[in-house]
C-alpha positions as CSV (number, residue, x, y, z in Angstrom):
1,X,143.1,140.0,95.7
2,X,140.3,138.1,97.4
3,X,141.7,134.8,96.0
4,X,145.1,135.6,97.7
5,X,143.4,136.4,101.0
6,X,141.4,133.2,100.8
7,X,144.5,131.2,100.1
8,X,146.3,132.8,103.1
9,X,143.4,132.1,105.4
10,X,143.2,128.5,104.2
11,X,147.0,128.2,104.6
12,X,146.6,129.2,108.3
13,X,143.7,126.8,108.7
14,X,145.8,124.0,107.2
15,X,148.8,124.8,109.5
16,X,146.5,124.9,112.5
17,X,145.0,121.5,111.6
18,X,148.5,120.1,111.2
19,X,149.3,121.4,114.7
20,X,146.4,119.4,116.1
21,X,147.3,116.2,114.1
22,X,150.9,116.0,115.2
23,X,152.0,114.4,118.4
24,X,154.7,115.7,120.8
25,X,157.3,113.1,119.6
26,X,156.7,114.2,116.0
27,X,157.1,117.9,116.9
28,X,160.5,116.9,118.5
29,X,161.6,115.1,115.4
30,X,160.4,118.1,113.3
31,X,162.5,120.5,115.5
32,X,165.5,118.2,115.1
33,X,165.0,118.2,111.3
34,X,165.1,122.0,111.3
35,X,168.3,122.3,113.3
36,X,170.3,123.6,110.3
37,X,167.9,126.6,110.2
38,X,166.8,127.2,113.7
39,X,169.3,127.6,116.6
40,X,169.1,125.2,119.5
41,X,168.1,128.0,121.9
42,X,165.2,129.0,119.6
43,X,164.1,125.4,119.1
44,X,164.0,124.8,122.8
45,X,161.5,127.7,123.0
46,X,159.2,126.0,120.6
47,X,156.4,124.0,122.3
48,X,153.8,123.7,119.5
49,X,154.0,123.0,115.8
50,X,152.4,126.4,115.0
51,X,155.4,128.0,116.7
52,X,157.8,125.9,114.5
53,X,155.8,126.9,111.4
54,X,156.2,130.5,112.3
55,X,159.9,130.1,112.8
56,X,160.2,128.5,109.4
57,X,158.2,131.3,107.8
58,X,160.6,133.9,109.4
59,X,163.5,132.0,107.8
60,X,161.7,131.9,104.3
61,X,161.4,128.1,104.5
62,X,157.6,128.1,104.5
63,X,154.8,130.1,102.9
64,X,151.5,129.5,101.2
65,X,153.5,129.2,97.9
66,X,156.5,127.3,99.3
67,X,155.5,124.1,101.0
68,X,158.4,121.8,99.8
69,X,160.5,122.1,102.9
70,X,157.5,121.4,105.1
71,X,156.6,118.3,103.0
72,X,160.1,117.0,103.3
73,X,160.2,117.6,107.0
74,X,156.9,115.9,107.6
75,X,157.8,113.0,105.4
76,X,161.0,112.5,107.4
77,X,159.6,113.2,110.9
78,X,156.1,111.6,110.9
79,X,156.9,108.0,110.2
80,X,155.1,107.9,106.9
81,X,151.7,109.1,108.2
82,X,149.8,109.6,105.0
83,X,147.0,111.5,106.8
84,X,149.4,114.3,107.6
85,X,150.9,114.5,104.0
86,X,147.5,114.2,102.5
87,X,146.2,117.1,104.4
88,X,149.1,119.3,103.1
89,X,148.6,117.9,99.6
90,X,144.9,118.8,99.6
91,X,145.8,122.4,100.3
92,X,148.5,122.5,97.7
93,X,146.2,120.9,95.0
94,X,143.4,123.3,95.8
95,X,145.5,126.4,95.5
96,X,147.8,125.5,92.7
97,X,147.2,127.9,89.8
98,X,148.1,127.6,86.1
99,X,150.9,130.1,86.7
100,X,152.3,127.8,89.4
101,X,152.2,124.9,87.1
102,X,154.2,126.8,84.4
103,X,156.7,127.8,87.0
104,X,157.0,124.2,88.2
105,X,157.6,123.0,84.6
106,X,160.5,125.4,84.3
107,X,161.9,124.5,87.8
108,X,161.8,120.8,86.9
109,X,164.1,121.3,83.9
110,X,166.8,122.5,86.3
111,X,166.0,119.7,88.7
112,X,166.2,117.1,85.9
113,X,169.6,118.5,84.8
114,X,170.8,118.4,88.4
115,X,169.7,114.8,88.8
116,X,171.1,113.7,85.4
117,X,174.5,114.9,86.5
118,X,174.3,113.8,90.1
119,X,172.9,110.4,90.0
120,X,175.4,107.5,89.7
121,X,175.1,103.8,90.0
122,X,172.0,104.1,92.2
123,X,170.0,105.8,89.5
124,X,167.9,102.6,88.8
125,X,166.9,102.3,92.4
126,X,166.0,106.0,92.5
127,X,163.9,105.7,89.3
128,X,162.1,102.7,90.6
129,X,161.3,104.6,93.8
130,X,159.5,107.3,91.8
131,X,157.5,104.6,89.9
132,X,159.5,103.9,86.8
133,X,158.9,100.3,85.8
134,X,161.8,97.9,84.9
135,X,160.2,97.4,81.4
136,X,160.4,101.2,80.8
137,X,164.1,101.2,82.0
138,X,164.9,98.3,79.8
139,X,163.4,100.0,76.7
140,X,165.2,103.2,77.5
141,X,168.5,101.4,77.8
142,X,167.8,99.8,74.4
143,X,166.9,103.1,72.8
144,X,169.9,104.9,74.4
145,X,172.7,102.4,75.0
146,X,175.6,103.8,77.0
147,X,173.8,107.1,77.7
148,X,172.7,107.0,81.3
149,X,172.0,110.7,81.4
150,X,169.4,110.3,78.6
151,X,167.9,107.3,80.3
152,X,167.6,109.4,83.5
153,X,166.2,112.4,81.6
154,X,163.5,110.5,79.7
155,X,162.5,108.6,82.8
156,X,162.1,111.8,84.8
157,X,160.1,113.4,81.9
158,X,157.8,110.4,81.9
159,X,157.4,110.5,85.6
160,X,156.5,114.2,85.6
161,X,154.0,113.6,82.9
162,X,152.3,110.5,84.3
163,X,152.6,111.0,88.1
164,X,149.9,112.8,90.0
165,X,152.5,113.0,92.9
166,X,155.2,114.6,90.8
167,X,156.9,117.1,93.2
168,X,160.3,118.1,94.5
169,X,159.3,116.5,97.8
170,X,158.7,113.1,96.1
171,X,162.1,113.3,94.5
172,X,163.8,114.3,97.8
173,X,162.2,111.4,99.5
174,X,163.3,108.9,96.8
175,X,166.8,110.2,97.0
176,X,166.8,109.8,100.8
177,X,165.4,106.2,100.3
178,X,168.5,105.3,98.1
179,X,170.9,107.0,100.6
180,X,171.7,110.0,98.4
181,X,171.2,112.6,101.1
182,X,173.8,114.8,99.5
183,X,171.6,115.3,96.5
184,X,168.4,115.3,98.6
185,X,169.7,118.2,100.7
186,X,170.8,120.3,97.7
187,X,167.5,119.6,96.0
188,X,165.5,120.6,99.1
189,X,167.5,123.8,99.5
190,X,167.0,124.7,95.8
191,X,170.8,124.3,95.2
192,X,170.7,122.7,91.8
193,X,174.4,123.1,90.9
194,X,176.2,119.7,91.0
195,X,179.9,119.9,91.9
């Protein structure tokens, strides 16, 4: 119980620090990013980041154990400021438990299936964005000719295993970078069913 309380306290400290780090223009971009979840009238009432964070908590988009939406929003709204994302990542790294890692492993299998079925001709660009090298891709194509799904799957498994930054947020950002916002939005919302 003490660990949980400490985590919640540090979560609040982390959000407070983010509030002090972010500029007004970044807050406005964050509010705009959240327009699908927070009505315009409610967004207009928000004058500080902590108020926005509270609104996201009320809508189950943010909690000490659920930072993916916040990571995606900050990535999109803060012009690539690594200090902001690093601050969030430090909290997440400190409080990730073994149980969380096992859950993440299970969640990634659904994510991988979703991406294998959803990616099309832009899959190589996407895989490069997450750090897969051309030599790896070439080898996978040799090993699995005419089986793009298997190439994607094995690339994602290698990325998850080798990358210290393996997260849903990283995948969402890479999808946005290759203009696959349709997949990025579904992934960010936890909607892994590809139509």
